[in-house]
N, C-alpha and C positions, 0 to 999 in steps of 0.2 A: 504494500500500500504506500502511495506517495505521501509526502508531507502535506501537499495540497488536499488530498483526500481525507487525511486525518483531521486537518483543520476544518474541513467541511462537515465532518461528522461531529466534531466538537461544537461547532456552531449550531448544528441541528439540536444537540442535546441542550444547549443553553436556551434556545428558543422554546423548546418543549418543556423545559423545567424538569428534566429527568437526568439521572446519573449514568444510566447505561444505554448503549446504542448497539446496533448490529456490528459485528466484527468486520464486515465488508461494506464497501460503498453501496448505497441504495441504487437499484437499477433505474435505467432511463430508456425510454422507447419513444418513437415518433408519435405526435398527436396531430390529427387533421382538424382544421377549422374550415367551415363552409358557411357562406352567407345564403340565407333562404328567407324570404319575407313572408311566405305563406305555406300552408300545408297542401299545396296544389299537386297536380298530376305529375310534376317533374320531381317530386320528392324521392321516389325510389332511385332515379338516376343520380340525383345529388348524393344520396347516401351510398350508393354503389361506388361512385367515384372516390368518396372518402375512404372506403375500404381498400380500394386500389392503391391509394396513397400511403397506406400503412402496411402494404404487403399482400392484400387480396383476401377476400372472404373465404375462398375455397381453401387456401392454405390453413386458415384458422379452424374451419368447421367441417370439412369434407369427411363423411363417414363417422361423424361424432354426434353424441348427444349434447345439445345446447340447452342450457337452462337460463331463462330470461327473467330476472327480477324486475318487475314493473314498479312504478311509483304511484300507488293508489292510496295516498295518505289521508286519513280521516274519513268520516262517514260520507257516502255519496249524496246524502241529503244536504250537505253543506256546500253552498255555492257562493261565489263572490260576484256581486252585482248582476246576478242572473246569468252569468256567462257559462258556457260549457266547461265541464271539469278539466278537459284536456287543454283548454286555452289558458288555464290559470295554474293549477297545482297538481294535476294528475298527468300520467303518461297520456299523450294524445293518441287516439285510435289510429290516425293516419301514419304516425311514425312507427307504431307497432306493426301495422299491416305491411308497411314498406320493409321493415326489418324481417318479418317472417318470409316475405317474398324473396328477399336477398338470400337468406339462409337456406331456404328450400332450393333455390336455383344453384347455390354453391354446394349442394349435396349433403346437407346435414342429415344424419340418420334419424334423429328425433329432435323435435323442438318443444320444450316444455315451458309454459308460461306459469310463473309463480308469483304469489304475494300473500302476505299474512293479512288477510282481509279484516278490516276493523270490526271488532266485537262480534265475530262469528267464526264458526268452524265449518260452515256450510260450503257447498260447491262454489268454486271460484267463478264458474260460468254464470251462476245466479247473481253474484256480486257485480259482475260486469254488466249484466242486463239491468240491474238496479242503477248502474252508473251511466246508462244510456248507450251502451255499446251494441253494435250489431254483431252478435257472436257467430251467427251463421255465415256472414260475409267473411269473418276472420277465419273460420274453419274451412271455407272454400278455397283459401289460398294454398293450404298445404294439407295433405293427408297424414302428415307426420306430426300433427299438432296435438299436444296434451295440455291439461290444466291441472293445477294443484294449489289448493289453499293451504299454506304452510303455517297457519296460525295455531295448528294443533298437529296431531299425529297424521291425519289425512289418510291416504290409501296405504301407507306403510304399516309394518308390524312392530317397528321399534324406531326410536330416535337414533340419529347419528351423532357421535361426539367428535367435534372438530377442535383440535388443539391449536392455540395461538402460537405463531412463530416467535421465538425468543422469549417465551414465557408470558407475554401480555402484561398489561398494567393493572387492570381491575379483575378480569376473569382469566384464568389460565386456559380455559376451554369452554365450549358451548355445546349444549344438546339442542340439535336442530332437526327439522323435518328431513327425512332421508333424501329428499330431492336435491338437497345441497351437497350431498356426497355422491349420489348416484348420477354423476354427470362428468363429461369430459371438458366442457367449456362452460364457464359461468359468466353471464353478462349482466351488467347493471344498466338499466334504461332509466335515467334520471331526468329531472327538470333543473334548469339553471335558476336557483332560488337562494334567497337568504334564509337563515334559520334563527329563531328567537334564542335558542340555547347554544347552538354550535357555530353561529355566524353565517355559515354557508351550508347548504345541503346540496350535494352533487353526487357523484357515483358512489362514494364511500358511505356518506350519511344515508343515502337511499337504502343501503344494506343493513342499517339498524333494524329494518323491517323483516329481516330473515329470522329474528328471534321469535319463537312461538309464544304467544300470550298464555298458552296452556302451562308454560313453565316459568316465564318471566313476567307474566301479567299480574296486575294487582289482585286478581281473584284466583291466582294459581294455587293449587293444593299445597299444604305445608310439606307433605312427604312425597306425594305423587302428582303428576300433571293433572290439571283440570281440563278434560277434553271438550268442554263447552265454555270456553272463555268469553266474557262479555265486557271486559275492561281493557284499558291500556296498560303501559309498562312503567308508569311514573314512580310508584313506590319502590319497585325493585331496582330499576336502572337509573332514572333521573335523580332520585333522592336517596336511594339506599336505605330506606326505612325497614325493609325486610329482605330476606334472601330469596333466591329462586326456589322452586319446588325442590325438596330434599333429594330427589333422584339425580339432580344436575350438580356440576361442580360449584362450590361456594366461591365468593370473591376472595381474593388473596389477602386483603387487609381490611377487615371490618372497622378498623379504627381510622382509616383514611378519610379524607375530606368528603363530606356529604353534599358539597356544593355541586349542583347540576353542571355548572360551567367547568368544573374539574372532572367530574365523572363521565359525562356524555362524550366529550372528545376522545377520552381514553377508551371507553367501551367501543366506540366506532373504530378506532385504530386497532383494538384487539380483534374485532370481527374481520377487518380487512386482512389481518395477519393469520386468522384461522380459516377463513374462506376467501382465498385470493380471487380477485376479479380479473378475468382474462380479457374481457372486452368492456370498455366503459364508453357509454353513449350518453350525451347530455343534450337535451332539447331546450334551446333558448329562443325559439321562433316567437312564441307568446308565453308569458309566464307572470310571476309576481315578484315585486321588489319589496323588501322590508319584512318578509316573513314567509313561512312555509305553507300557510293555508288561511282560509277565511276566518279562523278563530283568533288570528293575531291582529291586534289593533294597529292601525297606521299603514297597512299594506296598500300597494297600488298595482294595477294591471299595467304591464309594459310589453313592448314588442322589440326586443333586441335583434331579432332576425338572424340568429346564429345557431349552428350545430357544431358539436365537438365529438370526436371519436378517437380512442386510443386503446392500447393493449396493456397499459399500466394505470391503475386507478389514481395513484398519487400524482403521477405525471399529468394525467388528463385533468384532474381536479385543480392542480396548480395552474395550468394554462387557463382553465375556466375561471378561476379566481382572478387572474390577471385580466381576462376579458370583461369581468364585472367591474373593473377599475380599481382593484385592490392589489396589495403586495402579498403574494403567497407566503412570504417569509415573516409577515407581521406577527408580533407577539401580543399577548393579552393586553388589552387596553387600547389597541389600535384597530380601527375598522378593517375587516368585518368582525374581528375577534374581541369586541369591546368588553364583554363580560365572560369570556371563556378562553381556554387555552386553544392553541392552534392544532387542529386535528391533522393537518398535513405534516406538520413537524413531528407530531407524535408517531404517525404511521411511518414517516421516514426513519425515525430512530429505531423502529422495530425492523427496519430493512425491507419494507414493502415497496418503496419507490422514492425517487428524489423529487423535491419540490423546487429545486434549483433550475430556473428557466434557462440558464446558460448551458445546462447539460441536456435539455430537452429539445429535440428537433421539431419545429412546428412546420407542417406542410399545408398547402392550400392557401387560405387567406392569412396574412400576417396578423399577429395579435393587435398591432396598432390600428389596423383597419377594421377590426371586429369589436373594439372596446365599446361597451355600453355601460355607463356608470350607474351602479345600483346604490341603494341607500347607504349614505355615509362615505361614499367614495369621493376622493378629491382629485 
């Protein structure tokens, strides 16, 4: 390891506020940026070109099972200014349909759509219908399509235990729906948004939703999972007021800070280290600024008109953070991490990926031509 790499790792540790880092430099991979003002008919071509710019979809998914974690945060009954969910805080149906089309044509063996649907363990298809999706139109794109609600055990017979790389910060491992282990390629389809607790919610924060409420929910069983969860994960994860169901690994240090701005960035980094994201896609054509959903005061609807795609979640999120007008190296107290620690820095120090823009090749539209300033950006 060179002196420059050691200094870079030391800087990452200082920003993250941690003592230990990965023994090797965090990886870097190209990130594609594309401008797109609408969810129009040219969207599949735009997204296919982005895949070509990072090595091609076929290279990534041919003859493989691909699991796509959508972003369907909050109840489908909550809308902002009456707008469609996909125009504000949900994965947009058009981006998902384009993605399924691309993966099918690239030869994916199986395409599984997953989400831990809010307050239910029922079929994901029903949740999508409640959200206004045309499920039949989605199914018509590929005969290889499957759906799984990962908020509980689902169709599996047991949970999978995934261990965090380099030990993690809060949780050393997570018990998750088997869909997150039974896959060759894991994709996060996120929205370009701020987050009230974590500053930004991009491809990594989207995957906080892989934690099943049956185990990590406020109404999880004390000893065993509650397979009919009806609440969120505030008490276990955000506030640390209780532990997960007893069947799952306990947090490492119950005496550590209970501040959500301390806990949540670390839990998100732990999840990225336990369930690596192979493809990170971020939709910023239409979205929200100032928060992650309609329940956050002061949000506004915005149209940045941008898409991002990469094969490393930290790299992609770092570029996306820069596109939002922020410094991905920012420490706590500086936007967007005003009241929280920097998730990017924490994940970098676990060896997931680099946040250093100087090490990340950006292809397609340059960052300077894609910048759209979100809340607090200067």
